N, C-alpha and C positions, 0 to 999 in steps of 0.2 A: 067236305069240299075245302074248307079253310085249312084243315090239317094237311091236305095234299099239297096245297100251295107252299106251306111252310117247309115241308120236307123237300120239295123241289128246289127251293131257294137255298136251303142248307147244302144240298148236293152240289149246286153251282159254285158256292163259296169254297167248298173243299177242293173242287176241281181247279178253280182259279188259283187257289193257294198253292197247290202242287205245281201248277203251270208256272207261276211266278218264281217259285223256288227253283224249278228246273232252269228257268231263263237266267236267274241270277248266278247260277253256277256255270253258265257258259263261259268258257275261258276263265276258269277260277283264278288262274295266275294273272294278276293285272298287267296290262301292257304299260311299259314305262317309257316316257319321252323326257327330254331335257331341253332346257333353254337357259341361256346366260341372262342373269338379271340385268336390268336397265336396258334390255333390248327394246327397241321402239315397237309400237303397235303395228299390226298387219304382218308380223313376222311369220313365216311359214314354219309350222311345227311338223306336220306329217300329212300324208294322204290317207285319210281314214278308210276310204273304199278299198284301196290296195291292201291296207293292213288287215281289213276284215274279210278280204277275199270276195268282194262284191263288185258287180259291174258298176260302171260309172253312173248310169241312170237309176240304178237300183236304190241308192240312198234317197233320191227324191221320191221314187215310187213308194218306198216303204215308210216314208215320213220320218227320216232319221233326224235326230237332234242330240245336242250335248247338254248334259245336266251337271252343273258344278256344285260342290259342297257349299251349303249356305246360300244357294241360289245366286251367287255372285258370278256373273257371266264374264270370265276372263278369257274364254276361248270362243271363237266363231267358226262354225262349220258351213262351208259352201257346199250345199247338197248337190249342186250341179256338177262341180268338179271333184268333190270329195276332199278338198284341201281343208285342213284344220289350221287356223290362224290365231295368233295372239290378238286379243281384243284391246289390250292396253300394255303399257310399259310396266314391268313387274319390279318391285323393290323387295329383295329377299329379306332384308332386315325388318321391314314393316310386316311381311307375311309370317316369318318364322322366328324372328329374334335370333337367339343363339342355338336354335334347334338344328341339328344336322342329321340326316339330310333334310333339306326343305322340300317337302313333297305336297303338291296340290292334287287331290283325288277328284276324278270326274267319271261320268258314265256316258257311254254312247247308247242311245235308246232308239230301237227300231220298232215302230208302232204296229206295223202290219206285215207279217205277224209280229207279235210282241216279243222283243229280244233285248237283253242287256249285255253290255260289254264293260268290264271294269278297266280303268286306265289311271295312270299317275303321271303328273308333269313335275319333274324335278327342276327346281330353280337353282342354277349354279351360281355360286358366289363369285363376285369380282372384287378387286381391291379398291373399293370406292370410299373407304373411310380410313382416316388416319388415326393412330392411337391418340387418346386424349386423357390427360390427368385431371381428375376432378378438382384438385386443389391448385390454386394459383402458385402457391409456394409451400414447400415442405420445410418445416422447422425442426431441427434436431439439436438437443442439448447433450453434449458429450463431455464427460469429465476428462480433464487433461491427464488424469492418472490411468485412464483406460489402457490396457496393454495391447500391443499389436496382435492382430488376430481376432479382436473383438468384432462381432457382427451386429448390424443394425438393420432389421427388415424394414422396408419402405412400402408405402402404398403402391399398388400396381396401377398402371394406366388401363383405360377401357378402349376396346376396339370392337366395333359392331360387326366386323367381318369375322369369318370363321376359317378354320383350317390354317393353311400357310399364310393366308391373308391376315390372320390374327397376329398378335405380338409374338415375335420370335426371340428377341433378346433386348437387354438394356445395356447402355454404355454411359459412362460418366466423363465429364470434361477432365482434361489433363490436370493433375495436381500431385503434390508430393506425399500425400497422406492416405488417400483412399483409392480403392478399386471397387468395382461392382460385379456381383455375380447374379446370374439369372436363375432363379429357382422356380420349381413347379409345385403347385398345390395339388391336393388330392382330386380336385375337380378339373385339373388340367390347366388351369390358368397360371400364367407365369408372372412372377413378381420379382422386384429387384431387392438385393440384399447388399448393403454397404459393408465393406470389410476394411478395417483399419490396418494399414500396412506399416505406418511409421507413427510413433508416439507423438501426441500433440503437446504443444507448449503454449499455454494461454498468454504468457508474458511476451512471447515472441510473435504469436499470431492469434489474436483473440477470437477470430471468426473466419470462416471460409464461405465463399459463395460458389457453388458448383452447378453445373447444368446436367441434369439427368435426361437422357434421351431414350424413349421407347421406340423400337424399330419393328415393323412387321415383316413378314416373309414374302410379300407380294412382289409382282414385277410390273412396273417398277415399284420399289419399296416405298412405304410411307412412314413418317415418324412424327412423334410429338415430344415436346420438351416441357420440363418444369424446373424451376430454380430450387436448389436444395441449400437452404441457409443453415450452416452448422455453427452453433454458438458453443465455444469452448468454455466449459464450466471450470472455474478455478478450484484448485486444491492447494492446501497449505504446503507448498514446496519451496518457498523462499524465506530466508531469514531477513529480519529488518537490518538495514544498514544505515549507520550514521553518516551525515554529510561530511564530518571530519572525524578522524580517529583520535585527534588530540585538539582540545580547545585550551587556549591559553588566555587568561584574563587577569587584569590587575584591579585590585579593589582597595580603596583607601581604608585604613584601619578604623576610621571614625564613621564608617558607613552605618546607617541605622538598621535596626532589625526589620526584616521584610525587604531589604534592599535586593534588587534583581542582580544576581551575579552574572548569569548567562542563560540563554535559552538554547538547549541542544535540540537537534532535529534529526529524526531518522525516517526512512521511507521503507515501505514494503511493497514490492511490485505485485504481490497478490492483491485481490480485491475482496470487498465485503468484510465479513468477520475475520477472514484470514489476513487482511491487511490492516486491521485495527491494532494500534500500538499503544502500550502503556510503558511509562518510564519509571525507573526506580534507581535508588542508590544500590551499588553492588559491592558486596564484601567490604563493608565500611567499618572503620574503627569507631569506638564509642565517642571519641572526640569529634569525628566528622559527622556522626549522626546527631550530635548535640549542636553542631554549628550550622549545618545546612539542611534544607528540606527541599523536596522536589515535587512539582505538580505532575501527577501521573499522566494527565491528559495532554498538557502543553509542553512538558519538558523544561519548564522554568525552574531554575535553581535559585533559592533565596536564602538570606541569612536568618538563622534562628537566634543567634546571640551575637554580641559585639565581638569584633576582632581585636587582637592586640598584637601589633607587629613585634613588640619587645618579647612576647611569649612564643609566638609561632609566626614564622615569616612566609610559609607557603603550605598549601594543602594539595594533595593529590587525590582527587575524587573520581572513583570509578563509577560509570553509569551503565545501565542495562536498558535496552529497549526490547520488549517482549511482545510477540503477536498473540493471537488467541489460541494458538497451538503450543508447540513445544520449541519453537524457534526463537532465538534471541540474538541481538547484536550488542557489542560492547564499544565503549569509548572512554577516554580519560579526560578529565577537566583539571588542568593545573591552575590553581588559584594562587596568584602572587599577591601577598598583602603589602600594600604600599604604606610606607611610614608617613605619619603626619607629626608635626612638632607639638607633641602633647606631653613631653617630659622636660622639666627644668633641669639645668645642670646640677651636679652634686659635687660638694667639696669634702674631701676627707684628709684631715691632718694626721700625719704619721709621726711627726716629731715637732716639739715646740720647746723653746728655751726662753725662760723669763724668770728673774730679771737678767739683763745683760750688763756686765760691768762697764762702767764708763771708761772712756779713753781706750777701749779695746779696738784693735784694727777691725776691718770688715768682718762681720760675724754673721753666721747663719742663725736666724731666729726660728724659722719654721720650715718644715718640709711637708708639702701636701700634694695631693693628686686631685684632678678634676675629671669628671666623667659625665656622659649624657647617654641615656638608653636609646635615644633616637639615632638615626643613621644619616649618612651623607651630609648634606648641608645642615640638616637638623641636629646632627651630632658633632659638628665642628665647633670648637670653643675658643673663646678669647678670654684672657685673664688680665686684670689690672688692679692697681691700688691708687690711693690719692696721690696727686702730684707733689704736694707740699710737705712730704715726709722724707726723713733721711733713710728711706728704705728702697730696695730694688727687688724686682722679681726676675728670676733667672730660670730658664728651662733647658736642660740638656737632653732630656728624654720627653717624648711627646706626652703631654697632659700631666707631667710631674714637674712641680715648681719648687723653687726655694725662695724663701723670703729672708733677705739679709740686709744688714746696714750698709750704706754706701760711704760712711765716714764714721770716725769715732764719735761716740755720744758724750755729752756733758750732763751728768746728773744734776749739777748745780743749775744748769740752764733749763732742763726739762727732764723730769724724772718718770714720765709716763706718756705712752703713745697709744692711741686707738687706731689700729690699722684695719681698714675695711677692704676685704678681698672680694672683688666683683668678677663673676664668671658669666659670660654671655654666649649663647649659641648663635649660629648664623641662619637659623630657620626663619620661617614666616608664619606667624609673627615671632619676633625674637623673644626668647625667654632668658631670664637671668636669675642668678642666685648670689646672695651676698653673705659673707661671714666676717664678723668683726672680732679681732683679737687685741688684747691689751698687752703691750710690751712695757715692762718696767725696767728702769735703768738703776742698777745698784751702784753704791758709792765706792769710790776708791780714794785712799788718803793722798789726794793730790793737791790739797790746799793747806798752807801753814796758818796757825792762829794769827790773828791780827788784833793788836790793841786798838782801842778806840782813839787813844792819843799817843803821840810819839814820846811825850814826857809828862811826868806828873810831879807836882810840888806838894809836899806834905809837911805839915807843921805839927810839932809835938812838944809838949811842955816837959820841962825837966822835972826830975824827981817823980816821974809817974811810976806807977806800980807795974809790975810785970803783967804781960798779957793785955796791955792797954791797946784798944783799937785805935790805930793811928789814922786809917783811911782805906780806900779801896781802889784797886785798878781793875780794868775789865778788858778782856780780849774775846774775839769770836773766831769760829772755824766753819767754813762753808760745808765741810764734809759733815757726814752724819754718823750716828752711832758712836762706836768707839773711836772713830776717826774725828 
């Protein structure tokens, strides 16, 4: 008895399974309906009774109802009229994201007798979303050495709509350097690609701010924008330039070692390491390298040794400013050594006569020259001797003098003169040099002998013997020597 019940139950299940299978295949090709998204609720979709070929009251009699996937009732069937209505406003993006087409599947169920009908409701997209860039700003660093034609892919915008309502193209704000192309990826998404049309120059324009616009194909179209900040990256394309091509300085010759001659300055409109400058002497002689030193960082030129105007009056120093690359700039520093009164006058006697015969007319005693290694006022000289001597200084040629007598000399009055020649420059402080010469006066036989007495009385005894000394007479002569 129990086995018979089990067999009967199994037979009923098989029959029901075949029945359901048969019902599910009724109208195997699903009926498709469509509705535009965002349509308000209670919107009429179709008359299901008409579509199924049933009478108006038959839906109610057969217990018709609509079953939605996931038991979410988005459709309402009026069994009295057969009208199939929207239950709520549909949002295609919430329902299907970027899946296309967006289809909601449902079944129409007739309970008595049992019958299924497959159906689909396609939600049609409308352009209710504008393109949106995920970043507030796009930052690009582009080398100024990039050649025209270089491309730079950018991040695409997002648009939740699909089809023509999705992004169609990208445009960039008007500028002199870039244009934008709209490219398509393998998944169909469109992205912008920036194209360099004209070479950049960081020194002329260090940065650009552009507006990138994503436009969809809807009607009316929607768009979204983002700022594209382009930072032009420097390359070493500029040489350092000195503020002056020629620096002229005057330096006193007594300046101490370490004295600051001049500070040269160069600039490089490149930035970073490309704009860092080092200074050095350029193609210098041994003398210049021994005399001057330069600070490579500041461009200060200082003395390494004492200057001497009397040896070298000027220096031409060539300077180089070099950046971190291979570019350099040149300038010239002309150093004029200024004389200071650091040399005393010098006296050089070229002819000297001594002794001088007395009673001679005006006679040249000495010929001498004076000199001073200094210049200008420091080298101008004045020459003098004592005032109380019978001598004169004469000069017919600059800095050449003659020392001569201004009257005949008398040896018997003075036989020797010490003449001091004093030479003084006109510098500050004044320096002088003195040279003493001794002038001797030689004798001339210009004096007659003179007896001490005009007459002498001598007494002599008679009958003396020969050679008897009677007495003496005495005379003098002011001359000397044989005179």
